[in-house]
mmCIF file as gemmi writes it, N, C-alpha and C atoms, coordinates in Angstrom:
data_model
loop_
_atom_site.group_PDB
_atom_site.id
_atom_site.type_symbol
_atom_site.label_atom_id
_atom_site.label_alt_id
_atom_site.label_comp_id
_atom_site.label_asym_id
_atom_site.label_entity_id
_atom_site.label_seq_id
_atom_site.pdbx_PDB_ins_code
_atom_site.Cartn_x
_atom_site.Cartn_y
_atom_site.Cartn_z
_atom_site.occupancy
_atom_site.B_iso_or_equiv
_atom_site.pdbx_formal_charge
_atom_site.auth_seq_id
_atom_site.auth_asym_id
_atom_site.pdbx_PDB_model_num
ATOM 1 N N . LYS Axp A 1 ? 17.594 29.463 -26.864 1 0 ? 1 A 1
ATOM 2 C CA . LYS Axp A 1 ? 17.482 29.424 -28.312 1 0 ? 1 A 1
ATOM 3 C C . LYS Axp A 1 ? 18.348 28.322 -28.911 1 0 ? 1 A 1
ATOM 4 N N . LEU Axp A 2 ? 19.436 27.987 -28.234 1 0 ? 2 A 1
ATOM 5 C CA . LEU Axp A 2 ? 20.333 26.97 -28.783 1 0 ? 2 A 1
ATOM 6 C C . LEU Axp A 2 ? 19.756 25.565 -28.675 1 0 ? 2 A 1
ATOM 7 N N . TRP Axp A 3 ? 18.992 25.291 -27.619 1 0 ? 3 A 1
ATOM 8 C CA . TRP Axp A 3 ? 18.437 23.963 -27.407 1 0 ? 3 A 1
ATOM 9 C C . TRP Axp A 3 ? 16.946 24.08 -27.108 1 0 ? 3 A 1
ATOM 10 N N . PRO Axp A 4 ? 16.123 24.317 -28.108 1 0 ? 4 A 1
ATOM 11 C CA . PRO Axp A 4 ? 14.7 24.572 -27.862 1 0 ? 4 A 1
ATOM 12 C C . PRO Axp A 4 ? 13.942 23.384 -27.269 1 0 ? 4 A 1
ATOM 13 N N . SER Axp A 5 ? 14.44 22.181 -27.433 1 0 ? 5 A 1
ATOM 14 C CA . SER Axp A 5 ? 13.716 21.027 -26.891 1 0 ? 5 A 1
ATOM 15 C C . SER Axp A 5 ? 14.179 20.638 -25.49 1 0 ? 5 A 1
ATOM 16 N N . THR Axp A 6 ? 15.132 21.385 -24.929 1 0 ? 6 A 1
ATOM 17 C CA . THR Axp A 6 ? 15.64 21.079 -23.599 1 0 ? 6 A 1
ATOM 18 C C . THR Axp A 6 ? 14.574 21.361 -22.547 1 0 ? 6 A 1
ATOM 19 N N . ARG Axp A 7 ? 14.418 20.433 -21.615 1 0 ? 7 A 1
ATOM 20 C CA . ARG Axp A 7 ? 13.482 20.61 -20.509 1 0 ? 7 A 1
ATOM 21 C C . ARG Axp A 7 ? 14.257 20.521 -19.197 1 0 ? 7 A 1
ATOM 22 N N . ILE Axp A 8 ? 13.902 21.359 -18.267 1 0 ? 8 A 1
ATOM 23 C CA . ILE Axp A 8 ? 14.547 21.373 -16.956 1 0 ? 8 A 1
ATOM 24 C C . ILE Axp A 8 ? 13.563 20.822 -15.938 1 0 ? 8 A 1
ATOM 25 N N . ILE Axp A 9 ? 14.031 19.9 -15.121 1 0 ? 9 A 1
ATOM 26 C CA . ILE Axp A 9 ? 13.249 19.346 -14.02 1 0 ? 9 A 1
ATOM 27 C C . ILE Axp A 9 ? 14.132 19.399 -12.784 1 0 ? 9 A 1
ATOM 28 N N . LEU Axp A 10 ? 13.648 20.01 -11.723 1 0 ? 10 A 1
ATOM 29 C CA . LEU Axp A 10 ? 14.393 20.033 -10.47 1 0 ? 10 A 1
ATOM 30 C C . LEU Axp A 10 ? 14.006 18.813 -9.643 1 0 ? 10 A 1
ATOM 31 N N . ILE Axp A 11 ? 14.98 18.204 -8.997 1 0 ? 11 A 1
ATOM 32 C CA . ILE Axp A 11 ? 14.766 17.007 -8.195 1 0 ? 11 A 1
ATOM 33 C C . ILE Axp A 11 ? 15.256 17.284 -6.779 1 0 ? 11 A 1
ATOM 34 N N . THR Axp A 12 ? 14.371 17.079 -5.81 1 0 ? 12 A 1
ATOM 35 C CA . THR Axp A 12 ? 14.761 17.311 -4.419 1 0 ? 12 A 1
ATOM 36 C C . THR Axp A 12 ? 15.734 16.222 -3.974 1 0 ? 12 A 1
ATOM 37 N N . PRO Axp A 13 ? 16.46 16.486 -2.901 1 0 ? 13 A 1
ATOM 38 C CA . PRO Axp A 13 ? 17.288 15.408 -2.345 1 0 ? 13 A 1
ATOM 39 C C . PRO Axp A 13 ? 16.375 14.343 -1.743 1 0 ? 13 A 1
ATOM 40 N N . PRO Axp A 14 ? 16.862 13.123 -1.626 1 0 ? 14 A 1
ATOM 41 C CA . PRO Axp A 14 ? 16.08 12.099 -0.939 1 0 ? 14 A 1
ATOM 42 C C . PRO Axp A 14 ? 16.127 12.338 0.569 1 0 ? 14 A 1
ATOM 43 N N . PRO Axp A 15 ? 15.259 11.665 1.312 1 0 ? 15 A 1
ATOM 44 C CA . PRO Axp A 15 ? 15.348 11.782 2.768 1 0 ? 15 A 1
ATOM 45 C C . PRO Axp A 15 ? 16.639 11.148 3.277 1 0 ? 15 A 1
ATOM 46 N N . ILE Axp A 16 ? 17.027 11.543 4.466 1 0 ? 16 A 1
ATOM 47 C CA . ILE Axp A 16 ? 18.253 11.038 5.08 1 0 ? 16 A 1
ATOM 48 C C . ILE Axp A 16 ? 17.882 10.089 6.221 1 0 ? 16 A 1
ATOM 49 N N . ASP Axp A 17 ? 18.372 8.883 6.165 1 0 ? 17 A 1
ATOM 50 C CA . ASP Axp A 17 ? 18.235 7.933 7.263 1 0 ? 17 A 1
ATOM 51 C C . ASP Axp A 17 ? 19.402 8.199 8.21 1 0 ? 17 A 1
ATOM 52 N N . GLU Axp A 18 ? 19.147 8.99 9.236 1 0 ? 18 A 1
ATOM 53 C CA . GLU Axp A 18 ? 20.223 9.442 10.116 1 0 ? 18 A 1
ATOM 54 C C . GLU Axp A 18 ? 20.912 8.293 10.847 1 0 ? 18 A 1
ATOM 55 N N . ALA Axp A 19 ? 20.145 7.283 11.247 1 0 ? 19 A 1
ATOM 56 C CA . ALA Axp A 19 ? 20.752 6.131 11.931 1 0 ? 19 A 1
ATOM 57 C C . ALA Axp A 19 ? 21.73 5.421 11.002 1 0 ? 19 A 1
ATOM 58 N N . ALA Axp A 20 ? 21.372 5.29 9.74 1 0 ? 20 A 1
ATOM 59 C CA . ALA Axp A 20 ? 22.266 4.653 8.768 1 0 ? 20 A 1
ATOM 60 C C . ALA Axp A 20 ? 23.499 5.515 8.517 1 0 ? 20 A 1
ATOM 61 N N . ARG Axp A 21 ? 23.325 6.832 8.518 1 0 ? 21 A 1
ATOM 62 C CA . ARG Axp A 21 ? 24.469 7.722 8.304 1 0 ? 21 A 1
ATOM 63 C C . ARG Axp A 21 ? 25.493 7.549 9.433 1 0 ? 21 A 1
ATOM 64 N N . LEU Axp A 22 ? 25.001 7.299 10.638 1 0 ? 22 A 1
ATOM 65 C CA . LEU Axp A 22 ? 25.921 7.092 11.76 1 0 ? 22 A 1
ATOM 66 C C . LEU Axp A 22 ? 26.686 5.782 11.623 1 0 ? 22 A 1
ATOM 67 N N . LEU Axp A 23 ? 26.04 4.767 11.044 1 0 ? 23 A 1
ATOM 68 C CA . LEU Axp A 23 ? 26.692 3.473 10.868 1 0 ? 23 A 1
ATOM 69 C C . LEU Axp A 23 ? 27.71 3.488 9.733 1 0 ? 23 A 1
ATOM 70 N N . ASP Axp A 24 ? 27.475 4.327 8.74 1 0 ? 24 A 1
ATOM 71 C CA . ASP Axp A 24 ? 28.338 4.352 7.563 1 0 ? 24 A 1
ATOM 72 C C . ASP Axp A 24 ? 28.631 5.804 7.158 1 0 ? 24 A 1
ATOM 73 N N . PRO Axp A 25 ? 29.375 6.544 7.997 1 0 ? 25 A 1
ATOM 74 C CA . PRO Axp A 25 ? 29.627 7.964 7.688 1 0 ? 25 A 1
ATOM 75 C C . PRO Axp A 25 ? 30.577 8.124 6.497 1 0 ? 25 A 1
ATOM 76 N N . TYR Axp A 26 ? 30.444 9.249 5.832 1 0 ? 26 A 1
ATOM 77 C CA . TYR Axp A 26 ? 31.33 9.57 4.715 1 0 ? 26 A 1
ATOM 78 C C . TYR Axp A 26 ? 32.717 9.987 5.193 1 0 ? 26 A 1
ATOM 79 N N . ILE Axp A 27 ? 32.765 10.494 6.414 1 0 ? 27 A 1
ATOM 80 C CA . ILE Axp A 27 ? 34.025 10.997 6.972 1 0 ? 27 A 1
ATOM 81 C C . ILE Axp A 27 ? 34.174 10.463 8.392 1 0 ? 27 A 1
ATOM 82 N N . ASP Axp A 28 ? 35.364 10.591 8.971 1 0 ? 28 A 1
ATOM 83 C CA . ASP Axp A 28 ? 35.524 10.241 10.378 1 0 ? 28 A 1
ATOM 84 C C . ASP Axp A 28 ? 34.571 11.107 11.187 1 0 ? 28 A 1
ATOM 85 N N . ASN Axp A 29 ? 33.825 10.473 12.057 1 0 ? 29 A 1
ATOM 86 C CA . ASN Axp A 29 ? 32.775 11.174 12.78 1 0 ? 29 A 1
ATOM 87 C C . ASN Axp A 29 ? 33.073 11.156 14.27 1 0 ? 29 A 1
ATOM 88 N N . LEU Axp A 30 ? 33.726 12.183 14.742 1 0 ? 30 A 1
ATOM 89 C CA . LEU Axp A 30 ? 34.071 12.272 16.156 1 0 ? 30 A 1
ATOM 90 C C . LEU Axp A 30 ? 32.923 12.8 17.009 1 0 ? 30 A 1
ATOM 91 N N . SER Axp A 31 ? 31.971 13.473 16.382 1 0 ? 31 A 1
ATOM 92 C CA . SER Axp A 31 ? 30.876 14.098 17.138 1 0 ? 31 A 1
ATOM 93 C C . SER Axp A 31 ? 29.798 13.102 17.549 1 0 ? 31 A 1
ATOM 94 N N . GLY Axp A 32 ? 29.686 11.982 16.847 1 0 ? 32 A 1
ATOM 95 C CA . GLY Axp A 32 ? 28.607 11.036 17.121 1 0 ? 32 A 1
ATOM 96 C C . GLY Axp A 32 ? 27.278 11.469 16.53 1 0 ? 32 A 1
ATOM 97 N N . LEU Axp A 33 ? 27.302 12.522 15.727 1 0 ? 33 A 1
ATOM 98 C CA . LEU Axp A 33 ? 26.094 13.013 15.057 1 0 ? 33 A 1
ATOM 99 C C . LEU Axp A 33 ? 26.198 12.738 13.566 1 0 ? 33 A 1
ATOM 100 N N . PRO Axp A 34 ? 25.071 12.537 12.894 1 0 ? 34 A 1
ATOM 101 C CA . PRO Axp A 34 ? 25.138 12.339 11.441 1 0 ? 34 A 1
ATOM 102 C C . PRO Axp A 34 ? 25.646 13.604 10.757 1 0 ? 34 A 1
ATOM 103 N N . GLU Axp A 35 ? 26.42 13.428 9.674 1 0 ? 35 A 1
ATOM 104 C CA . GLU Axp A 35 ? 26.954 14.603 8.974 1 0 ? 35 A 1
ATOM 105 C C . GLU Axp A 35 ? 25.861 15.331 8.191 1 0 ? 35 A 1
ATOM 106 N N . ARG Axp A 36 ? 24.749 14.652 7.965 1 0 ? 36 A 1
ATOM 107 C CA . ARG Axp A 36 ? 23.576 15.267 7.338 1 0 ? 36 A 1
ATOM 108 C C . ARG Axp A 36 ? 22.347 14.813 8.11 1 0 ? 36 A 1
ATOM 109 N N . THR Axp A 37 ? 21.319 15.635 8.116 1 0 ? 37 A 1
ATOM 110 C CA . THR Axp A 37 ? 20.091 15.268 8.82 1 0 ? 37 A 1
ATOM 111 C C . THR Axp A 37 ? 18.909 15.296 7.857 1 0 ? 37 A 1
ATOM 112 N N . ASN Axp A 38 ? 17.874 14.561 8.22 1 0 ? 38 A 1
ATOM 113 C CA . ASN Axp A 38 ? 16.673 14.571 7.4 1 0 ? 38 A 1
ATOM 114 C C . ASN Axp A 38 ? 15.996 15.938 7.459 1 0 ? 38 A 1
ATOM 115 N N . GLU Axp A 39 ? 16.111 16.597 8.596 1 0 ? 39 A 1
ATOM 116 C CA . GLU Axp A 39 ? 15.536 17.943 8.724 1 0 ? 39 A 1
ATOM 117 C C . GLU Axp A 39 ? 16.182 18.914 7.731 1 0 ? 39 A 1
ATOM 118 N N . SER Axp A 40 ? 17.505 18.874 7.623 1 0 ? 40 A 1
ATOM 119 C CA . SER Axp A 40 ? 18.177 19.774 6.681 1 0 ? 40 A 1
ATOM 120 C C . SER Axp A 40 ? 17.87 19.394 5.237 1 0 ? 40 A 1
ATOM 121 N N . ALA Axp A 41 ? 17.758 18.105 4.963 1 0 ? 41 A 1
ATOM 122 C CA . ALA Axp A 41 ? 17.378 17.676 3.608 1 0 ? 41 A 1
ATOM 123 C C . ALA Axp A 41 ? 15.975 18.161 3.281 1 0 ? 41 A 1
ATOM 124 N N . GLY Axp A 42 ? 15.088 18.159 4.287 1 0 ? 42 A 1
ATOM 125 C CA . GLY Axp A 42 ? 13.723 18.652 4.084 1 0 ? 42 A 1
ATOM 126 C C . GLY Axp A 42 ? 13.682 20.136 3.784 1 0 ? 42 A 1
ATOM 127 N N . ARG Axp A 43 ? 14.523 20.913 4.474 1 0 ? 43 A 1
ATOM 128 C CA . ARG Axp A 43 ? 14.588 22.356 4.183 1 0 ? 43 A 1
ATOM 129 C C . ARG Axp A 43 ? 15.088 22.585 2.753 1 0 ? 43 A 1
ATOM 130 N N . TYR Axp A 44 ? 16.104 21.84 2.361 1 0 ? 44 A 1
ATOM 131 C CA . TYR Axp A 44 ? 16.646 21.948 1.005 1 0 ? 44 A 1
ATOM 132 C C . TYR Axp A 44 ? 15.579 21.563 -0.021 1 0 ? 44 A 1
ATOM 133 N N . ALA Axp A 45 ? 14.838 20.475 0.268 1 0 ? 45 A 1
ATOM 134 C CA . ALA Axp A 45 ? 13.779 20.026 -0.644 1 0 ? 45 A 1
ATOM 135 C C . ALA Axp A 45 ? 12.704 21.096 -0.804 1 0 ? 45 A 1
ATOM 136 N N . LYS Axp A 46 ? 12.325 21.711 0.315 1 0 ? 46 A 1
ATOM 137 C CA . LYS Axp A 46 ? 11.299 22.768 0.272 1 0 ? 46 A 1
ATOM 138 C C . LYS Axp A 46 ? 11.758 23.933 -0.601 1 0 ? 46 A 1
ATOM 139 N N . GLN Axp A 47 ? 13.016 24.319 -0.469 1 0 ? 47 A 1
ATOM 140 C CA . GLN Axp A 47 ? 13.554 25.416 -1.294 1 0 ? 47 A 1
ATOM 141 C C . GLN Axp A 47 ? 13.65 25.017 -2.758 1 0 ? 47 A 1
ATOM 142 N N . CYS Axp A 48 ? 13.973 23.764 -3.015 1 0 ? 48 A 1
ATOM 143 C CA . CYS Axp A 48 ? 14.028 23.257 -4.385 1 0 ? 48 A 1
ATOM 144 C C . CYS Axp A 48 ? 12.646 23.363 -5.038 1 0 ? 48 A 1
ATOM 145 N N . LEU Axp A 49 ? 11.615 22.948 -4.315 1 0 ? 49 A 1
ATOM 146 C CA . LEU Axp A 49 ? 10.249 23.023 -4.835 1 0 ? 49 A 1
ATOM 147 C C . LEU Axp A 49 ? 9.812 24.476 -5.034 1 0 ? 49 A 1
ATOM 148 N N . ALA Axp A 50 ? 10.213 25.348 -4.122 1 0 ? 50 A 1
ATOM 149 C CA . ALA Axp A 50 ? 9.881 26.769 -4.26 1 0 ? 50 A 1
ATOM 150 C C . ALA Axp A 50 ? 10.562 27.367 -5.485 1 0 ? 50 A 1
ATOM 151 N N . ALA Axp A 51 ? 11.829 26.995 -5.718 1 0 ? 51 A 1
ATOM 152 C CA . ALA Axp A 51 ? 12.55 27.491 -6.888 1 0 ? 51 A 1
ATOM 153 C C . ALA Axp A 51 ? 11.896 26.991 -8.169 1 0 ? 51 A 1
ATOM 154 N N . ALA Axp A 52 ? 11.468 25.736 -8.179 1 0 ? 52 A 1
ATOM 155 C CA . ALA Axp A 52 ? 10.794 25.186 -9.359 1 0 ? 52 A 1
ATOM 156 C C . ALA Axp A 52 ? 9.503 25.943 -9.645 1 0 ? 52 A 1
ATOM 157 N N . ALA Axp A 53 ? 8.724 26.205 -8.592 1 0 ? 53 A 1
ATOM 158 C CA . ALA Axp A 53 ? 7.473 26.939 -8.758 1 0 ? 53 A 1
ATOM 159 C C . ALA Axp A 53 ? 7.736 28.358 -9.257 1 0 ? 53 A 1
ATOM 160 N N . GLU Axp A 54 ? 8.74 29.008 -8.68 1 0 ? 54 A 1
ATOM 161 C CA . GLU Axp A 54 ? 9.074 30.379 -9.077 1 0 ? 54 A 1
ATOM 162 C C . GLU Axp A 54 ? 9.509 30.45 -10.538 1 0 ? 54 A 1
ATOM 163 N N . CYS Axp A 55 ? 10.23 29.434 -10.989 1 0 ? 55 A 1
ATOM 164 C CA . CYS Axp A 55 ? 10.734 29.416 -12.366 1 0 ? 55 A 1
ATOM 165 C C . CYS Axp A 55 ? 9.754 28.781 -13.345 1 0 ? 55 A 1
ATOM 166 N N . GLY Axp A 56 ? 8.679 28.191 -12.822 1 0 ? 56 A 1
ATOM 167 C CA . GLY Axp A 56 ? 7.696 27.563 -13.693 1 0 ? 56 A 1
ATOM 168 C C . GLY Axp A 56 ? 8.183 26.274 -14.332 1 0 ? 56 A 1
ATOM 169 N N . VAL Axp A 57 ? 9.024 25.537 -13.612 1 0 ? 57 A 1
ATOM 170 C CA . VAL Axp A 57 ? 9.51 24.256 -14.132 1 0 ? 57 A 1
ATOM 171 C C . VAL Axp A 57 ? 9.006 23.133 -13.238 1 0 ? 57 A 1
ATOM 172 N N . PRO Axp A 58 ? 8.872 21.933 -13.79 1 0 ? 58 A 1
ATOM 173 C CA . PRO Axp A 58 ? 8.406 20.821 -12.963 1 0 ? 58 A 1
ATOM 174 C C . PRO Axp A 58 ? 9.469 20.382 -11.96 1 0 ? 58 A 1
ATOM 175 N N . ALA Axp A 59 ? 9.01 19.705 -10.915 1 0 ? 59 A 1
ATOM 176 C CA . ALA Axp A 59 ? 9.926 19.192 -9.892 1 0 ? 59 A 1
ATOM 177 C C . ALA Axp A 59 ? 9.472 17.802 -9.486 1 0 ? 59 A 1
ATOM 178 N N . ILE Axp A 60 ? 10.431 16.997 -9.074 1 0 ? 60 A 1
ATOM 179 C CA . ILE Axp A 60 ? 10.156 15.681 -8.515 1 0 ? 60 A 1
ATOM 180 C C . ILE Axp A 60 ? 10.55 15.753 -7.046 1 0 ? 60 A 1
ATOM 181 N N . ASP Axp A 61 ? 9.593 15.489 -6.178 1 0 ? 61 A 1
ATOM 182 C CA . ASP Axp A 61 ? 9.805 15.609 -4.737 1 0 ? 61 A 1
ATOM 183 C C . ASP Axp A 61 ? 10.164 14.243 -4.144 1 0 ? 61 A 1
ATOM 184 N N . LEU Axp A 62 ? 11.417 13.841 -4.31 1 0 ? 62 A 1
ATOM 185 C CA . LEU Axp A 62 ? 11.878 12.58 -3.744 1 0 ? 62 A 1
ATOM 186 C C . LEU Axp A 62 ? 11.76 12.566 -2.228 1 0 ? 62 A 1
ATOM 187 N N . TRP Axp A 63 ? 12.069 13.685 -1.593 1 0 ? 63 A 1
ATOM 188 C CA . TRP Axp A 63 ? 12.096 13.757 -0.139 1 0 ? 63 A 1
ATOM 189 C C . TRP Axp A 63 ? 10.745 13.357 0.453 1 0 ? 63 A 1
ATOM 190 N N . THR Axp A 64 ? 9.669 13.905 -0.063 1 0 ? 64 A 1
ATOM 191 C CA . THR Axp A 64 ? 8.335 13.592 0.45 1 0 ? 64 A 1
ATOM 192 C C . THR Axp A 64 ? 7.865 12.228 -0.006 1 0 ? 64 A 1
ATOM 193 N N . LYS Axp A 65 ? 7.99 11.963 -1.299 1 0 ? 65 A 1
ATOM 194 C CA . LYS Axp A 65 ? 7.454 10.729 -1.877 1 0 ? 65 A 1
ATOM 195 C C . LYS Axp A 65 ? 8.074 9.489 -1.231 1 0 ? 65 A 1
ATOM 196 N N . MET Axp A 66 ? 9.375 9.486 -1.034 1 0 ? 66 A 1
ATOM 197 C CA . MET Axp A 66 ? 10.022 8.308 -0.473 1 0 ? 66 A 1
ATOM 198 C C . MET Axp A 66 ? 9.598 8.064 0.966 1 0 ? 66 A 1
ATOM 199 N N . GLN Axp A 67 ? 9.327 9.109 1.728 1 0 ? 67 A 1
ATOM 200 C CA . GLN Axp A 67 ? 8.922 8.947 3.122 1 0 ? 67 A 1
ATOM 201 C C . GLN Axp A 67 ? 7.483 8.472 3.261 1 0 ? 67 A 1
ATOM 202 N N . GLN Axp A 68 ? 6.735 8.461 2.171 1 0 ? 68 A 1
ATOM 203 C CA . GLN Axp A 68 ? 5.372 7.956 2.202 1 0 ? 68 A 1
ATOM 204 C C . GLN Axp A 68 ? 5.338 6.433 2.179 1 0 ? 68 A 1
ATOM 205 N N . SER Axp A 69 ? 6.456 5.804 1.869 1 0 ? 69 A 1
ATOM 206 C CA . SER Axp A 69 ? 6.535 4.345 1.85 1 0 ? 69 A 1
ATOM 207 C C . SER Axp A 69 ? 6.824 3.841 3.258 1 0 ? 69 A 1
ATOM 208 N N . PRO Axp A 70 ? 6.069 2.842 3.719 1 0 ? 70 A 1
ATOM 209 C CA . PRO Axp A 70 ? 6.375 2.263 5.031 1 0 ? 70 A 1
ATOM 210 C C . PRO Axp A 70 ? 7.802 1.711 5.047 1 0 ? 70 A 1
ATOM 211 N N . GLY Axp A 71 ? 8.509 1.962 6.122 1 0 ? 71 A 1
ATOM 212 C CA . GLY Axp A 71 ? 9.877 1.477 6.242 1 0 ? 71 A 1
ATOM 213 C C . GLY Axp A 71 ? 10.825 2.085 5.226 1 0 ? 71 A 1
ATOM 214 N N . TRP Axp A 72 ? 10.607 3.353 4.891 1 0 ? 72 A 1
ATOM 215 C CA . TRP Axp A 72 ? 11.38 3.991 3.827 1 0 ? 72 A 1
ATOM 216 C C . TRP Axp A 72 ? 12.875 3.946 4.094 1 0 ? 72 A 1
ATOM 217 N N . GLN Axp A 73 ? 13.273 3.914 5.359 1 0 ? 73 A 1
ATOM 218 C CA . GLN Axp A 73 ? 14.702 3.931 5.679 1 0 ? 73 A 1
ATOM 219 C C . GLN Axp A 73 ? 15.421 2.75 5.047 1 0 ? 73 A 1
ATOM 220 N N . LYS Axp A 74 ? 14.757 1.616 4.961 1 0 ? 74 A 1
ATOM 221 C CA . LYS Axp A 74 ? 15.363 0.447 4.32 1 0 ? 74 A 1
ATOM 222 C C . LYS Axp A 74 ? 14.912 0.315 2.874 1 0 ? 74 A 1
ATOM 223 N N . ALA Axp A 75 ? 13.676 0.705 2.597 1 0 ? 75 A 1
ATOM 224 C CA . ALA Axp A 75 ? 13.134 0.57 1.245 1 0 ? 75 A 1
ATOM 225 C C . ALA Axp A 75 ? 13.848 1.478 0.255 1 0 ? 75 A 1
ATOM 226 N N . TYR Axp A 76 ? 14.465 2.56 0.738 1 0 ? 76 A 1
ATOM 227 C CA . TYR Axp A 76 ? 15.108 3.499 -0.176 1 0 ? 76 A 1
ATOM 228 C C . TYR Axp A 76 ? 16.215 2.829 -0.984 1 0 ? 76 A 1
ATOM 229 N N . LEU Axp A 77 ? 16.761 1.76 -0.464 1 0 ? 77 A 1
ATOM 230 C CA . LEU Axp A 77 ? 17.808 1.059 -1.204 1 0 ? 77 A 1
ATOM 231 C C . LEU Axp A 77 ? 17.29 0.556 -2.554 1 0 ? 77 A 1
ATOM 232 N N . ARG Axp A 78 ? 16.001 0.182 -2.586 1 0 ? 78 A 1
ATOM 233 C CA . ARG Axp A 78 ? 15.414 -0.268 -3.851 1 0 ? 78 A 1
ATOM 234 C C . ARG Axp A 78 ? 15.41 0.856 -4.877 1 0 ? 78 A 1
ATOM 235 N N . TYR Axp A 79 ? 15.269 2.103 -4.403 1 0 ? 79 A 1
ATOM 236 C CA . TYR Axp A 79 ? 15.197 3.233 -5.315 1 0 ? 79 A 1
ATOM 237 C C . TYR Axp A 79 ? 16.573 3.776 -5.69 1 0 ? 79 A 1
ATOM 238 N N . LEU Axp A 80 ? 17.409 3.995 -4.695 1 0 ? 80 A 1
ATOM 239 C CA . LEU Axp A 80 ? 18.624 4.768 -4.937 1 0 ? 80 A 1
ATOM 240 C C . LEU Axp A 80 ? 19.824 3.958 -5.39 1 0 ? 80 A 1
ATOM 241 N N . LEU Axp A 81 ? 20.029 2.775 -4.837 1 0 ? 81 A 1
ATOM 242 C CA . LEU Axp A 81 ? 21.236 2.046 -5.22 1 0 ? 81 A 1
ATOM 243 C C . LEU Axp A 81 ? 21.283 1.737 -6.71 1 0 ? 81 A 1
ATOM 244 N N . PRO Axp A 82 ? 20.172 1.291 -7.309 1 0 ? 82 A 1
ATOM 245 C CA . PRO Axp A 82 ? 20.259 1.038 -8.752 1 0 ? 82 A 1
ATOM 246 C C . PRO Axp A 82 ? 20.168 2.306 -9.596 1 0 ? 82 A 1
ATOM 247 N N . CYS Axp A 83 ? 19.897 3.433 -8.959 1 0 ? 83 A 1
ATOM 248 C CA . CYS Axp A 83 ? 19.66 4.676 -9.695 1 0 ? 83 A 1
ATOM 249 C C . CYS Axp A 83 ? 20.948 5.471 -9.845 1 0 ? 83 A 1
ATOM 250 N N . ILE Axp A 84 ? 21.718 5.121 -10.809 1 0 ? 84 A 1
ATOM 251 C CA . ILE Axp A 84 ? 22.963 5.834 -11.078 1 0 ? 84 A 1
ATOM 252 C C . ILE Axp A 84 ? 22.647 6.926 -12.1 1 0 ? 84 A 1
ATOM 253 N N . HIS Axp A 85 ? 23.054 8.146 -11.793 1 0 ? 85 A 1
ATOM 254 C CA . HIS Axp A 85 ? 22.752 9.279 -12.66 1 0 ? 85 A 1
ATOM 255 C C . HIS Axp A 85 ? 23.159 8.997 -14.1 1 0 ? 85 A 1
ATOM 256 N N . GLY Axp A 86 ? 22.266 9.38 -15.006 1 0 ? 86 A 1
ATOM 257 C CA . GLY Axp A 86 ? 22.581 9.303 -16.422 1 0 ? 86 A 1
ATOM 258 C C . GLY Axp A 86 ? 22.365 7.934 -17.04 1 0 ? 86 A 1
ATOM 259 N N . THR Axp A 87 ? 21.687 7.031 -16.323 1 0 ? 87 A 1
ATOM 260 C CA . THR Axp A 87 ? 21.431 5.713 -16.881 1 0 ? 87 A 1
ATOM 261 C C . THR Axp A 87 ? 19.936 5.536 -17.1 1 0 ? 87 A 1
ATOM 262 N N . ARG Axp A 88 ? 19.598 4.549 -17.883 1 0 ? 88 A 1
ATOM 263 C CA . ARG Axp A 88 ? 18.188 4.237 -18.122 1 0 ? 88 A 1
ATOM 264 C C . ARG Axp A 88 ? 17.519 3.814 -16.805 1 0 ? 88 A 1
ATOM 265 N N . THR Axp A 89 ? 18.252 3.105 -15.955 1 0 ? 89 A 1
ATOM 266 C CA . THR Axp A 89 ? 17.713 2.681 -14.658 1 0 ? 89 A 1
ATOM 267 C C . THR Axp A 89 ? 17.333 3.896 -13.822 1 0 ? 89 A 1
ATOM 268 N N . TYR Axp A 90 ? 18.17 4.923 -13.851 1 0 ? 90 A 1
ATOM 269 C CA . TYR Axp A 90 ? 17.886 6.159 -13.112 1 0 ? 90 A 1
ATOM 270 C C . TYR Axp A 90 ? 16.597 6.789 -13.63 1 0 ? 90 A 1
ATOM 271 N N . ASP Axp A 91 ? 16.445 6.833 -14.935 1 0 ? 91 A 1
ATOM 272 C CA . ASP Axp A 91 ? 15.23 7.396 -15.517 1 0 ? 91 A 1
ATOM 273 C C . ASP Axp A 91 ? 14.002 6.627 -15.058 1 0 ? 91 A 1
ATOM 274 N N . LEU Axp A 92 ? 14.092 5.308 -15.034 1 0 ? 92 A 1
ATOM 275 C CA . LEU Axp A 92 ? 12.963 4.49 -14.604 1 0 ? 92 A 1
ATOM 276 C C . LEU Axp A 92 ? 12.661 4.697 -13.124 1 0 ? 92 A 1
ATOM 277 N N . CYS Axp A 93 ? 13.692 4.852 -12.305 1 0 ? 93 A 1
ATOM 278 C CA . CYS Axp A 93 ? 13.482 5.099 -10.876 1 0 ? 93 A 1
ATOM 279 C C . CYS Axp A 93 ? 12.744 6.411 -10.662 1 0 ? 93 A 1
ATOM 280 N N . LEU Axp A 94 ? 13.146 7.445 -11.366 1 0 ? 94 A 1
ATOM 281 C CA . LEU Axp A 94 ? 12.472 8.736 -11.232 1 0 ? 94 A 1
ATOM 282 C C . LEU Axp A 94 ? 11.032 8.647 -11.717 1 0 ? 94 A 1
ATOM 283 N N . TYR Axp A 95 ? 10.808 7.854 -12.775 1 0 ? 95 A 1
ATOM 284 C CA . TYR Axp A 95 ? 9.438 7.683 -13.279 1 0 ? 95 A 1
ATOM 285 C C . TYR Axp A 95 ? 8.581 7.026 -12.205 1 0 ? 95 A 1
ATOM 286 N N . LYS Axp A 96 ? 9.107 6 -11.528 1 0 ? 96 A 1
ATOM 287 C CA . LYS Axp A 96 ? 8.351 5.313 -10.482 1 0 ? 96 A 1
ATOM 288 C C . LYS Axp A 96 ? 8.01 6.27 -9.351 1 0 ? 96 A 1
ATOM 289 N N . VAL Axp A 97 ? 8.94 7.119 -8.966 1 0 ? 97 A 1
ATOM 290 C CA . VAL Axp A 97 ? 8.697 8.057 -7.881 1 0 ? 97 A 1
ATOM 291 C C . VAL Axp A 97 ? 7.691 9.116 -8.307 1 0 ? 97 A 1
ATOM 292 N N . ARG Axp A 98 ? 7.789 9.545 -9.529 1 0 ? 98 A 1
ATOM 293 C CA . ARG Axp A 98 ? 6.928 10.624 -10.024 1 0 ? 98 A 1
ATOM 294 C C . ARG Axp A 98 ? 5.473 10.162 -10.181 1 0 ? 98 A 1
ATOM 295 N N . THR Axp A 99 ? 5.265 8.903 -10.525 1 0 ? 99 A 1
ATOM 296 C CA . THR Axp A 99 ? 3.909 8.419 -10.788 1 0 ? 99 A 1
ATOM 297 C C . THR Axp A 99 ? 3.268 7.781 -9.575 1 0 ? 99 A 1
């Protein structure tokens, strides 16, 4: 009631390039395994889409859409690096993925 024009859109995580994660880990990586996997990101994305459907809100499936591009592991840089949350560039990136 406080914000009647507010719209909620759920956005899945992007796919994970596991080879790149090994080259540039967020933390010291003694295991030799990526700290995140594309499989786990896919499970999270699936649950995100299920939650959106259950709540009746739209969702943007970055995980699936980005993997439809040939060479997505490198092409994702075109989408994500310029896409800083809360900027006009981010909005345009999401529009490109959604359409």
